[in-house]
C-alpha positions as CSV (number, residue, x, y, z in Angstrom):
1,M,115.2,80.0,104.7
2,T,111.9,79.8,106.6
3,F,108.3,78.5,106.0
4,V,107.7,81.7,104.0
5,S,109.5,80.2,101.0
6,E,106.7,77.5,100.7
7,F,104.0,80.0,100.0
8,E,102.7,80.4,96.4
9,P,104.0,81.7,94.1
10,Q,107.2,80.3,95.4
11,E,109.4,82.3,93.0
12,L,108.2,85.5,94.7
13,W,108.1,84.3,98.3
14,R,111.6,82.7,98.0
15,H,113.0,86.2,97.4
16,F,110.9,87.8,100.1
17,D,112.1,85.1,102.6
18,H,115.7,86.1,101.7
19,I,114.9,89.8,101.9
20,L,113.8,89.3,105.6
21,T,117.4,88.5,106.4
22,I,118.8,91.7,104.9
23,P,119.0,94.9,107.0
24,R,117.4,97.6,104.8
25,G,116.2,100.5,106.9
26,S,116.1,103.8,105.1
27,K,119.6,105.1,104.2
28,N,121.0,101.6,104.9
29,E,120.0,99.8,101.7
30,D,123.5,98.9,100.5
31,R,123.2,95.1,101.2
32,M,119.8,95.1,99.6
33,R,121.1,96.8,96.5
34,R,123.9,94.3,96.2
35,Y,121.4,91.5,96.4
36,V,119.4,93.0,93.5
37,I,122.6,93.4,91.5
38,K,123.7,89.8,92.3
39,V,120.4,88.5,90.9
40,A,120.8,90.6,87.7
41,E,124.4,89.5,87.1
42,K,123.4,85.9,87.6
43,R,120.9,86.3,84.8
44,G,123.4,88.2,82.6
45,L,121.3,91.4,82.6
46,Q,122.6,94.9,82.3
47,Y,122.0,97.4,85.1
48,K,122.8,101.0,86.1
49,E,123.4,102.6,89.5
50,D,123.2,106.3,90.0
51,E,125.0,108.4,92.7
52,A,122.0,108.3,95.0
53,G,122.0,104.5,95.0
54,N,119.0,103.8,92.8
55,V,119.3,100.7,90.5
56,V,117.7,100.0,87.2
57,V,117.9,96.5,85.7
58,Y,117.2,96.2,82.0
59,K,115.6,93.0,80.8
60,P,114.8,92.4,77.0
61,G,111.3,91.4,75.9
62,Q,110.7,87.7,75.7
63,N,108.2,85.1,74.4
64,G,106.8,87.3,71.7
65,G,107.1,90.7,73.4
66,E,110.5,91.6,72.0
67,Q,109.2,94.5,69.9
68,A,106.7,95.9,72.3
69,A,107.0,99.3,74.1
70,T,109.1,99.3,77.3
71,T,107.4,99.0,80.6
72,I,108.9,100.3,83.9
73,L,108.3,98.4,87.1
74,Q,109.1,100.3,90.3
75,A,109.4,99.6,94.0
76,H,111.6,100.9,96.9
77,L,114.3,98.9,98.7
78,D,114.0,100.4,102.1
79,M,111.6,99.6,105.0
80,V,110.5,101.3,108.2
81,N,112.3,100.1,111.3
82,E,109.8,100.1,114.1
83,K,109.6,97.7,117.1
84,N,107.8,97.3,120.3
85,S,109.8,98.6,123.3
86,D,109.9,95.2,124.9
87,V,111.4,93.5,121.9
88,D,115.2,93.0,121.7
89,H,116.0,93.5,118.0
90,D,118.9,95.2,116.2
91,F,117.7,96.3,112.7
92,D,121.3,96.7,111.6
93,K,122.1,93.0,111.9
94,D,119.1,90.9,113.1
95,P,116.8,89.2,110.5
96,I,113.1,89.9,110.6
97,V,111.4,86.9,112.3
98,P,108.2,86.0,110.4
99,Q,105.1,84.6,112.0
100,Q,101.9,83.2,110.3
101,D,98.7,84.5,111.9
102,G,95.9,82.7,110.1
103,E,95.6,84.2,106.6
104,F,98.3,86.8,107.3
105,L,102.0,87.0,107.6
106,K,103.5,89.3,110.2
107,A,106.7,89.7,112.2
108,R,107.6,89.0,115.8
109,G,107.3,92.4,117.5
110,T,108.7,94.4,114.6
111,T,107.7,95.8,111.2
112,L,107.6,93.1,108.6
113,G,108.9,95.1,105.6
114,S,106.2,93.8,103.2
115,D,106.0,97.5,102.4
116,N,107.7,97.5,99.9
117,G,109.4,94.1,100.1
118,I,106.6,92.3,98.4
119,G,106.9,94.6,95.4
120,V,110.7,94.2,95.3
121,A,110.3,90.4,95.5
122,A,107.8,90.4,92.6
123,M,110.2,92.4,90.5
124,L,113.1,90.0,91.3
125,A,110.8,87.0,90.4
126,L,110.0,88.6,87.1
127,L,113.7,89.4,86.5
128,E,114.4,85.7,86.8
129,S,111.4,84.4,84.9
130,D,111.7,82.6,81.6
131,T,108.0,81.9,81.3
132,V,106.2,85.2,81.6
133,A,105.7,86.9,78.3
134,H,106.5,90.6,78.3
135,G,108.0,93.5,76.4
136,P,111.3,95.2,77.4
137,L,111.4,95.9,81.1
138,E,113.2,98.5,83.1
139,L,113.1,97.5,86.8
140,L,113.7,100.5,89.0
141,F,114.6,99.9,92.6
142,T,114.7,103.2,94.5
143,I,116.3,103.9,97.9
144,D,115.2,106.0,100.9
145,E,111.5,106.2,100.1
146,E,110.4,106.1,103.6
147,T,112.2,109.2,104.9
148,G,111.1,111.6,102.2
149,L,111.3,109.9,98.8
150,T,114.8,111.1,98.4
151,G,115.9,108.2,96.1
152,A,113.2,109.1,93.5
153,T,114.0,112.8,94.0
154,R,117.7,112.2,93.2
155,L,117.1,109.7,90.3
156,A,119.6,110.5,87.7
157,D,118.7,111.6,84.2
158,G,118.7,109.0,81.5
159,M,118.1,106.0,83.8
160,L,114.6,105.4,82.3
161,H,113.5,105.2,78.7
162,G,110.0,103.8,78.9
163,R,106.9,105.9,79.2
164,Q,104.5,103.5,81.0
165,L,105.1,102.7,84.7
166,L,103.7,100.1,87.1
167,N,104.3,101.2,90.7
168,L,104.1,98.2,93.1
169,D,103.8,100.1,96.3
170,S,100.0,100.0,96.9
171,E,98.6,98.2,99.9
172,E,95.0,97.1,99.2
173,E,93.8,94.4,96.9
174,G,91.1,95.5,94.5
175,I,92.1,99.1,94.3
176,L,94.0,100.7,91.4
177,T,95.7,103.9,92.5
178,I,96.0,106.7,90.0
179,G,97.0,109.6,92.2
180,C,98.6,110.6,95.5
181,A,99.1,113.5,97.9
182,G,102.1,115.7,98.0
183,G,103.8,116.3,101.3
184,A,106.5,118.2,103.2
185,D,108.1,118.3,106.7
186,S,108.5,121.1,109.2
187,K,111.1,120.9,111.9
188,L,110.5,123.2,114.9
189,T,113.4,123.9,117.3
190,L,113.0,125.4,120.7
191,G,116.0,126.3,122.9
192,L,115.9,124.7,126.4
193,K,116.9,126.8,129.3
194,T,117.8,124.6,132.3
195,E,118.3,125.4,135.9
196,P,119.4,123.5,139.1
197,V,116.4,121.9,140.7
198,R,115.3,120.4,144.0
199,G,112.1,118.6,144.8
200,K,110.3,115.4,143.9
201,A,110.4,113.8,140.4
202,L,107.9,111.7,138.5
203,Q,108.3,109.6,135.4
204,V,105.3,109.5,133.1
205,S,105.0,107.2,130.1
206,M,102.4,106.2,127.5
207,S,102.5,103.1,125.4
208,G,100.4,100.4,123.7
209,L,99.0,102.6,120.9
210,K,98.6,101.2,117.4
211,G,100.3,104.0,115.6
212,G,100.5,103.2,111.9
213,H,101.3,105.0,108.6
214,S,100.7,108.7,108.8
215,G,99.1,108.7,105.3
216,V,97.4,105.4,105.0
217,D,96.1,105.2,108.6
218,I,95.6,108.8,109.6
219,H,91.8,108.7,109.0
220,L,91.4,105.9,111.6
221,Q,91.7,108.5,114.4
222,R,94.2,106.6,116.4
223,G,95.9,108.3,119.3
224,N,99.2,110.2,119.0
225,A,101.3,109.3,122.0
226,V,103.2,112.6,121.9
227,Q,100.2,114.8,121.6
228,L,98.2,112.9,124.2
229,L,101.0,113.0,126.8
230,A,101.5,116.7,126.2
231,R,97.7,117.1,126.7
232,A,97.9,115.4,130.1
233,L,101.0,117.3,131.2
234,F,99.5,120.6,130.1
235,A,96.3,119.9,132.0
236,A,98.3,119.1,135.2
237,S,100.5,122.2,134.8
238,L,97.4,124.5,134.9
239,K,96.7,123.3,138.4
240,T,100.2,122.8,139.9
241,P,103.5,124.3,138.7
242,I,105.7,121.6,137.2
243,R,109.2,121.6,135.6
244,L,110.0,119.2,132.8
245,A,113.4,117.5,132.7
246,A,112.7,115.3,129.7
247,F,110.0,114.8,127.1
248,Q,110.3,112.5,124.1
249,G,108.3,110.3,121.8
250,G,107.8,109.3,118.2
251,N,110.5,108.3,115.7
252,L,109.8,108.6,112.0
253,H,108.1,111.4,110.0
254,N,105.6,109.0,108.4
255,A,104.7,106.9,111.5
256,I,102.1,108.0,114.0
257,P,103.9,108.0,117.5
258,R,103.0,104.9,119.6
259,E,105.0,105.7,122.7
260,S,106.1,108.7,124.7
261,S,107.6,109.6,128.1
262,A,108.4,112.6,130.3
263,T,110.2,113.4,133.5
264,L,108.7,116.2,135.6
265,V,109.8,117.8,138.9
266,V,107.7,119.6,141.6
267,A,108.7,121.4,144.8
268,D,107.5,118.9,147.4
269,A,105.7,115.6,148.1
270,G,102.3,117.4,148.5
271,Q,102.6,118.9,145.0
272,L,103.7,115.5,143.6
273,D,100.5,113.9,144.9
274,A,98.4,116.7,143.4
275,V,100.1,116.3,140.0
276,R,99.8,112.6,140.1
277,G,96.1,112.9,140.7
278,E,95.6,115.4,137.8
279,L,97.6,113.2,135.4
280,E,95.7,110.1,136.4
281,H,92.4,111.9,135.9
282,E,93.3,113.2,132.4
283,L,95.0,110.0,131.3
284,K,91.9,108.0,132.2
285,N,89.8,110.4,130.2
286,I,92.1,109.8,127.2
287,Q,91.8,106.0,127.6
288,S,88.1,106.4,127.6
289,E,88.0,108.6,124.6
290,F,90.3,106.3,122.6
291,H,89.1,102.9,123.8
292,A,87.7,101.9,120.4
293,A,90.6,103.2,118.2
294,D,93.4,102.3,120.7
295,P,92.2,99.7,123.2
296,G,95.7,98.8,124.2
297,L,96.6,102.4,125.4
298,Q,98.4,102.2,128.7
299,F,100.2,104.8,130.9
300,S,102.4,104.6,134.0
301,L,103.4,107.0,136.7
302,A,106.4,106.2,138.9
303,G,108.6,108.1,141.3
304,T,112.1,108.5,140.0
305,E,115.4,110.1,141.2
306,T,115.3,113.9,141.0
307,P,117.7,115.1,138.3
308,E,120.2,117.8,139.1
309,R,118.8,120.2,136.5
310,A,115.4,120.7,134.8
311,W,113.9,123.1,132.3
312,S,112.9,126.5,133.5
313,E,109.3,127.3,134.2
314,D,109.2,129.5,131.1
315,T,110.7,126.7,128.9
316,T,108.3,124.1,130.3
317,R,105.4,126.4,129.6
318,R,106.6,127.0,126.0
319,V,107.2,123.3,125.3
320,L,103.8,122.2,126.6
321,S,101.9,125.0,125.0
322,L,103.6,124.4,121.6
323,V,103.1,120.6,121.5
324,T,99.5,120.9,122.8
325,A,98.6,123.5,120.2
326,L,100.1,121.9,117.1
327,P,97.6,120.2,114.8
328,H,97.5,116.4,114.3
329,G,95.2,114.2,112.2
330,V,92.8,114.8,109.3
331,L,92.1,118.5,108.6
332,A,90.0,118.2,105.4
333,M,88.4,115.5,103.3
334,S,88.3,115.6,99.5
335,Q,85.2,117.1,97.9
336,D,86.0,115.3,94.6
337,I,86.7,111.7,95.7
338,E,84.4,110.3,98.4
339,G,86.3,109.0,101.4
340,L,89.7,110.4,100.5
341,V,91.6,112.4,103.0
342,E,92.6,115.7,101.3
343,T,94.8,117.3,104.0
344,S,96.4,116.0,107.2
345,T,99.4,116.4,109.4
346,N,101.3,114.1,111.7
347,L,103.0,115.4,114.9
348,A,105.7,112.8,114.3
349,A,108.4,113.2,116.9
350,V,109.7,115.2,119.9
351,R,113.2,114.7,121.0
352,R,116.0,116.5,122.8
353,S,119.2,117.2,121.1
354,N,122.2,119.5,122.0
355,G,120.3,121.7,124.4
356,R,117.2,122.1,122.3
357,L,113.9,120.4,121.7
358,D,113.2,119.3,118.1
359,V,109.6,118.8,117.0
360,L,109.0,117.1,113.7
361,M,105.8,117.7,111.7
362,S,104.9,115.8,108.5
363,S,102.1,117.3,106.4
364,R,100.2,116.0,103.4
365,S,97.6,117.3,100.9
366,S,96.4,116.6,97.4
367,V,95.8,120.4,97.1
368,A,99.1,122.4,96.9
369,S,97.5,125.6,98.3
370,A,96.1,123.7,101.3
371,L,99.4,122.2,102.1
372,A,101.1,125.6,102.0
373,A,98.4,127.0,104.3
374,L,98.8,124.2,106.7
375,R,102.5,124.7,106.9
376,R,102.0,128.4,107.6
377,R,99.6,127.4,110.5
378,I,102.4,125.2,111.9
379,R,104.9,128.1,111.6
380,A,102.5,130.4,113.3
381,A,102.2,128.1,116.4
382,A,106.0,127.8,116.5
383,L,106.6,131.5,116.3
384,L,104.1,132.1,119.2
385,A,106.1,129.7,121.3
386,G,109.4,131.3,120.3
387,A,110.6,128.3,118.2
388,Q,112.6,128.4,115.0
389,V,111.2,126.7,111.9
390,E,113.0,124.8,109.1
391,E,110.8,123.7,106.2
392,G,111.9,121.0,103.7
393,D,111.1,121.3,100.0
394,G,108.7,118.4,100.1
395,Y,107.5,116.3,97.2
396,P,104.8,116.8,94.5
397,G,101.5,115.0,94.3
398,W,100.4,112.8,91.4
399,E,97.4,114.1,89.6
400,P,94.9,111.4,88.5
401,D,94.5,110.7,84.8
402,V,91.1,108.9,84.3
403,D,91.9,108.5,80.6
404,S,95.1,106.5,81.2
405,H,95.8,103.7,78.8
406,L,97.4,101.6,81.6
407,L,94.3,102.1,83.7
408,E,92.1,100.8,80.9
409,V,94.3,97.7,80.5
410,V,94.6,96.9,84.1
411,K,90.9,97.4,84.8
412,R,90.0,94.9,82.1
413,L,92.6,92.4,83.2
414,H,91.6,92.7,86.9
415,K,88.1,91.6,86.0
416,E,89.3,88.8,83.8
417,V,92.0,87.5,86.1
418,L,90.6,88.1,89.6
419,G,87.0,88.0,88.7
420,F,85.8,91.3,90.1
421,E,85.8,95.0,89.1
422,P,88.5,97.0,90.8
423,E,88.0,100.3,92.6
424,V,89.9,103.3,91.1
425,S,91.1,105.8,93.6
426,A,93.8,108.1,94.8
427,V,95.8,107.7,98.1
428,H,96.6,110.1,100.8
429,A,100.1,108.6,101.2
430,G,103.0,109.8,99.1
431,L,104.1,107.7,96.2
432,E,107.2,108.0,94.1
433,C,105.0,108.3,91.0
434,G,104.6,112.1,91.6
435,I,108.3,112.7,91.5
436,I,109.0,110.3,88.6
437,G,106.1,111.8,86.6
438,E,107.6,115.3,87.2
439,K,111.1,114.1,86.0
440,Y,109.6,112.3,83.0
441,P,106.7,114.3,81.6
442,G,104.0,112.2,79.8
443,M,104.6,109.1,81.9
444,D,101.5,106.9,82.1
445,M,101.4,105.4,85.6
446,I,99.3,103.2,87.8
447,S,99.9,101.6,91.2
448,F,98.5,98.4,92.7
449,G,99.6,95.7,95.2
450,P,98.4,93.1,97.7
451,T,96.7,93.8,101.0
452,I,99.1,95.1,103.6
453,Q,97.6,96.3,106.9
454,Y,99.1,98.6,109.5
455,P,102.4,99.4,107.7
456,H,105.1,101.4,109.6
457,S,104.1,99.7,112.9
458,P,104.9,96.3,114.6
459,D,101.4,95.3,113.7
460,E,102.2,95.3,110.0
461,R,100.9,92.2,108.2
462,V,100.3,91.1,104.6
463,K,97.4,88.9,103.5
464,I,99.0,85.9,102.0
465,D,96.6,84.9,99.3
466,T,96.4,88.5,98.0
467,V,100.1,88.3,97.1
468,A,99.4,85.4,94.6
469,N,96.5,87.5,93.1
470,F,98.8,90.5,92.9
471,Y,101.5,88.5,91.0
472,R,98.9,87.0,88.7
473,L,97.6,90.4,87.8
474,L,101.1,91.8,87.3
475,S,102.1,89.0,85.0
476,A,98.9,89.2,83.0
477,T,99.4,93.0,82.6
478,L,102.9,92.5,81.3
479,E,101.8,89.8,78.9
480,A,99.0,92.1,77.6
481,L,101.3,95.0,77.2
482,G,103.8,92.7,75.4
483,R,101.3,91.9,72.8
484,E,100.6,95.6,71.9
């Protein structure tokens, strides 16, 4: 155990400290699931697992809440595995190394996993508690939230019986979330024709961008390493013919790309100098434009060994045209909720696989028709470049209910317990509430949590004192519901 276990409330932080030692990237939650079950069995509590790997632990009411209505608590077990390129870390076996940075807790060069590890730790603390008064609880731990909410999508029928749900996956103290955007991915595939090549080669890379969550942070107008590198390469290609031999960047559909790289080939040394000059000019322009949002943006250009084969001129033109033309960022703001992003898209990743280039787009909107129109726009750009398109089914949004009983209860308690009125809002990120609400019609839902900044990036950090406030509010909410 580390210093993290000494934070208050210790019953929560002790679990989070242990969670830091458990590999739990999306689709690799088995050890985390076993830890939840071990805690439940130690307390003699019943639980169910479904085929997807979701777990529900059932805890009877206590301390006067035995006859109250059932309340569902929900958080997801997986985390986003992201690290800086200069950090040696194996997410399949190495523990997350915590660091205190003033009033925040972060990790050493990797994501921390406070999203949604703090929510999971809070549920485990309540699972063990003998002192918090509450009605019957159903503690739902879902899997694979970060790569498309597939755990919630595959949640088996009959796992839940309650009709009021507290989602613990929000990331800003003082905000009660009552709605979220829907979303869907588009995968574009472009065949790569290669040819023998001779000439001079150049390796170009971009790094140091902040990245972040493609829903929570998209409005901050940070740079997208994939799109910006494509911009520079396309600009250079308009002056001097180039042939790409490699182009890659980004990783996860819900993380804004922080790093990218490419290998290009030109016919001779004179052309190489010209291309280098054009790239340096455009890359410096990019640094200037993004100096406020991404002050750490860096690029490098270095000569490299010429590969035996490179992409044809036509393939290079199609790739650069496609990636440059694809949209990224905020496309529309809500006209109903001030400051809320309505529609956005994330040019999430470009990678080579089996003789083709795969481009991943992740789009979000709180308006279903706007999301559909955006996906058609992406398809149109792909078709113009001669790429094939695969579109996932996506996930539904969560429509706000301003007359929610849970909202009334938590708003009142927020003022009483924390001393200030909360803001009520919706979030542009996807939450599992939309899916669960569709599976269980009539579910009354609300989401809240501590302050977590820069999730899905190695800059992720959680404000330590807000975790204690979050747990106090959660406990008080359960006690109030247990008295109804």
